[in-house]
N, C-alpha and C positions, 0 to 999 in steps of 0.2 A: 380584441383578439386576443390569445393564448400567448403569453410571453414565450419563447423558448430563447435557451440561457443551456442547458445541460441535454444534450445528448445520446443515446444509449443505441450502441450494434450488436443486433444477436448473429454469431456468425463471421469473425475477423477474417476471411481469407482474400483472394485476389479482389471481390467486388466490395466487400464490407469495408475491406481498408482502404479503400481509395476512397470511399465516402466519409469515414471517419476524418480521412489525413484531410480533406476538402473542406470536412465542418470546421477540424481543429486551425486548420490554418486562416480560416474567416472568423477565429475568435468565439470558436464553440469549446466548452470543457465536451468532452469525448469518452465514455464509459465503455467497453464492450466485453460481449459476454463469449467464453470461449469453455468448450465443454470438460477439460480440467485443467489444474494449474501448470501443466506442464505447456498445455495447446497455448496458456494466455501467457506464458513466459516466451514460448516461443513465434508468434504470431508478432510478437512486439519487438523482437529482436529483428525481426525479417522483415516486417510490414512498418513499422513505426521507424525504430532507428536505421535498419537498415538500408530504407526506402530514402529519407530523409538524409543521411550521410552521402549517398550518389547526390542528391540534388548541391550538398554543400560543395561537394569534388566538384561538379560542372559550373560553379558558380552562380545555380539559379538563387544559393541563398546563403547568408550569411549564418556562421556557427550559432550564433546569441539570438538566429530570428529559428533555426531549429533548436536551440533548446526551448525557446518559448513553444513552440507548435509543440514538440514532445511531451513537457510539462504538463502539456491539456491533456492530454490519452492518457486514462489507466485502463486494467483489464480486469476482470473476475471471473469465476466459476460459480456463481453462485447470483440466481436471479433477483434476490432479497436486493443484493447492492445496487439493482436498477432504480432501484425507489425513490433516488433526486431527479431521475433522468424526467424530463418536460415532454420528449418525444425520444421515440424510439423505433430504430427501421430496424426492421427482419429481415434479413441478406443471408438468410440458411439454404442449403443442400435445397434444389426447384422438388419438392416432393411434398403434396400436398397435405398428405397425414401429418409429418413430421413440422408443418409450416403451420397446421391447425392447435396441435400441440404446442408448439414454440408460445401461440395467443394464448392457449389457457394458461401457460404458468405464468406471462405477464400482467395478465389481468388480475392472478390473483397476488403478485409479488408491487406493484406498483399503484401509484395514485388514480383515483378514478377518474382525475381530467386529465391525466397521461395521455397525451398521443401516441396511438401505435399505428405507424406504415408497413406496408408490405414489398420489399423491393422486385417480389414474382416478376416474371417475364409474360407468364401466360394464365397466369389460372386467377378467375373472380375473386376480386375483394370481397364481397359479398358472402362468399362460401367460405372462405379462409376466417372470415371475421365474427362466424355464426355462434360462438360459443364465449364471445366477449361482451360484458356488460359496458351501460351505456355507449353502446356502437356509436353516436354520432363522432365520437373522437378517433374514430377509423376511419382511414384511407387506403389508398395507395400511393407511393413514391418513388417512380423506376425512373431508374437511371440507367444511361448506356454505356457498354463497354469502349475503351476502358474508360472507368469514370470519373480518372482526373484530369484526361484528355478531352471525351466528348462533352461537348456542355449542354445538353439535352436532359430534360426533367419533366417525365409525364407526372402533374398532378391529377391521380385519378380518385371521385367520388364515388362513391356505391353510394344508394337509394339515400343509406341513413345518416351520410354524413354529414356533418354542421356547415354551416356557413362561417363560421368561426374555424374550425379545423381547417376548414380550404384556405380562408384566406392567411392563416399563419401559416401552411406546406407553401403556400404562396410566398409571403415574405423570405422564408427560409431558404427556399430554393436560389431565390434573388439575391439574400446574402453572401449565398457561398456562389456566385458571379455564374448563376447557371441560367439558361433560357428555359422560361417554363409553359408550359401548354395545357391548358384544362380541358381534361379528357375525363368520359364517364365511363363506367364500369363495363367491361366488355371484353371477351376471351381475346387477349395479346395486347386489347389496349387499341390503341393508333398506329402506331409504328410499326409494332412487330407483324401484324395481319399482312402489312405490304412487302415487308421483308423476308418475313418468311416465304409466304406463296412463290415469291420472284423466284429465289433460291429452290424452291421443291418443283416450279416449270423448268428452269434450268439444267436441274440432275435427273429429271425424268427420260433427257436428251442423251444423257452421257452414255457412251459405248466404241463402238465400233467406229461407227460413223462420224460421231463429236468426241472429241477428246476433252480434257478441263481449258486448254488452254483458247481452242475456239470458242468453246463455251464464257470465256470472262471478255475474251474479246466481244463478243454480241453483246453482253451488257454494256461493255465501253460504250462501244457505238450507238447504242439503243440509250443511253445515258447521258451520254457526254462525261460520264465518272475520269477519275485519272486512274482510281482501283477499282476491278472489275469485281462482281458480286460472288464469282470462287474465290476469290482472294478473299476478302472479308471475309466469307463462308470458314475457310480455312484457318483465320486471323481469333474468329471469334468461337473455335473450337468442334469440331464434327460431333462430338458425342450430345449439348448441347443444341445442337442444329436437329439434330436426328427426334431429339426427345419433344423439341417445341416443335417439329414440323405433326410428332404423331399426336398431341397433345391438342393439336391447333385442328388438326383434321377431327380428331373425338369430338369438341366441340361443334363445329359449324358445319360439315359435310351433307349433315340431312337436314340443315333450317333452313330458313328462307334465301341463305347468302349462298350458302354452298364454299368448300374447299376442296382442293385439290388432293388427291391419291398421295401418300406418302410415296417418294419415289425409292426402287427395290436397289439403285445403282448408291445411295443417301446411305441406307442402312449398309450395305455393305461395305461399304469404304469407311463409315465409321466401326464397323465389326473389324476390319482390317489393322484398325489402330494407326494409321498412316493419314495424313491430310492430300486432297487431293494435288497431284503432280501436274504446274502447271506448266513444265518443259518437257511436257510429254509429245512433242510433232509439232509440227509443223501446223498453223491453222488451215482450217478448210477451206479452198479455192472452190469455193460453189456457191455464186450467189444466192439463187434459190433456196438451196438449203439453208444460209444463213437467213435468209428473209423468213423463212418458215418458221425457227423460235423467236426472232424477233418480234415478230406477230404476236407469238403467245405469250413472252415474256410483256409487251405492252399491252395489250390486253387483259392479261390477267391484272395488272399495277392499276390500269385504268377501272376494272370491274369492281375489285375488292374496295378501293379509293372512294367511288359514288356508291357505295351500299354504306363505307362508313358515314356518309353524311348523310343519308337517308335516314340512317336509324338516330342521327343527332350523336353519335361516337364524339366528335370532336368536331368543331368549325372546320369551312373550307380553308379560313387563314392559319389557324393554328395546323390543320395538317400541312400545308405547304410548307408553313415555316419549320413544322416539328421533321418533315424526309428532308428537308436543304437542309436543317443542323446536325441530323444524329447522322445520318445516310450520306452528306457530301454530296448528296446531287446536286447540280449547278441549279437543274431549275425543278420547281413542283413539279406531280403529275396534272394536276389543273391548269398551268401554262402548259405543259408539253399537248393536252389534249387540243388548248386552244390554237397553241400555234400549226399544229400539224392540220386542224381543222376540224369542225365537228361531226360531219360525214364521215373521213377517215375514225375518226377516235369510235365512231358507232360504231364500223366495219369490224376492228379489233376488238370491240367488245363481243361481238357477235361471233367471232373466231375461237374467244377464249371459252364462250359458253356452249357452243356447241364441240368444244373439245372436252367435256364435261369440269372445267375449271370450277366454275360459278354460275349459279342461276343468275338469271336474268335483272337488273336492276329496275324498278319501275322508271327511270330517267331516260332509259334509252328504250323500254319495252314496246313505243308508240314510234320508234324512229328517232331521228336525229336532233337531239333539245338542242336549244340555246347555244353561245358560248358561255362559259362559266363568268361570274362577276368576280372578279378578283379585285 
């Protein structure tokens, strides 16, 4: 198995810095790449020195521990300085052309055995790595926001990813105290197709009848979560959410999976520059209206999760674990289906399909299947 001691990070902002700090705290040497010397210094002062000083002030680490971790992290504006890295994680802005160019630069600057991984949220790894020599050393390593708190990492295999590369990334993730699940290359991978479609379904109802507080409450009741989907959506950023929704729809809407249309209210709210107001009035007191949204939400979740299993994107066990870990749902989707009964699950899948959100999965095409083997 490839030995990883030095980790490169391309793009050292919120996500990249959290990944880098996580690695440095776990004992790895980290070299990050930014656009110019000014940004290299600014990012170090903000995301390394500043972040660690806050931990010291809160008593979460000693000054000696801070000095040790900070001393493992250096920055550069030159790709050539990443040559010593055993693993490089790209965490640049979510633009495909930019990411493809980053990997061309890395291919030229690094050793032929350096593992190259992308932290992209939706783009296919195979597409991003088209220009990389020795594609067996390429993969996805998808962290979840906030990467210093959220414990899940998806280790994504594209067709060319070698067993050695996959095993090294699983071991790296576990040493970083992450819960790592195995995922095959697919638009959005395993967790995002579920979460993105969930907030798309809710956003489609936003308007005169359903305010943000009502939609958030519906998701809390449907999933048993402490923080609703609209709250999480605000925290992750509406710009990111809108572009991810558009990307997923473009990838899958015309496929045999299908995907919801991008909701106009999500686009409008993103363009306003403001998050959804979760204090925008009373929660709707109309059980039939609440149930109509809940049925489409659960139906969409059950449908996309079934498609992911049918397409061998992820195992049932890993999808259950991944959703509970990354989204903090008390119960995974297959547990929910089993608990409400497969007749009811089949009815809700039919609701989602009839509303044009997804295509019918084979598992439910001929009626009610047996309960899921958990």
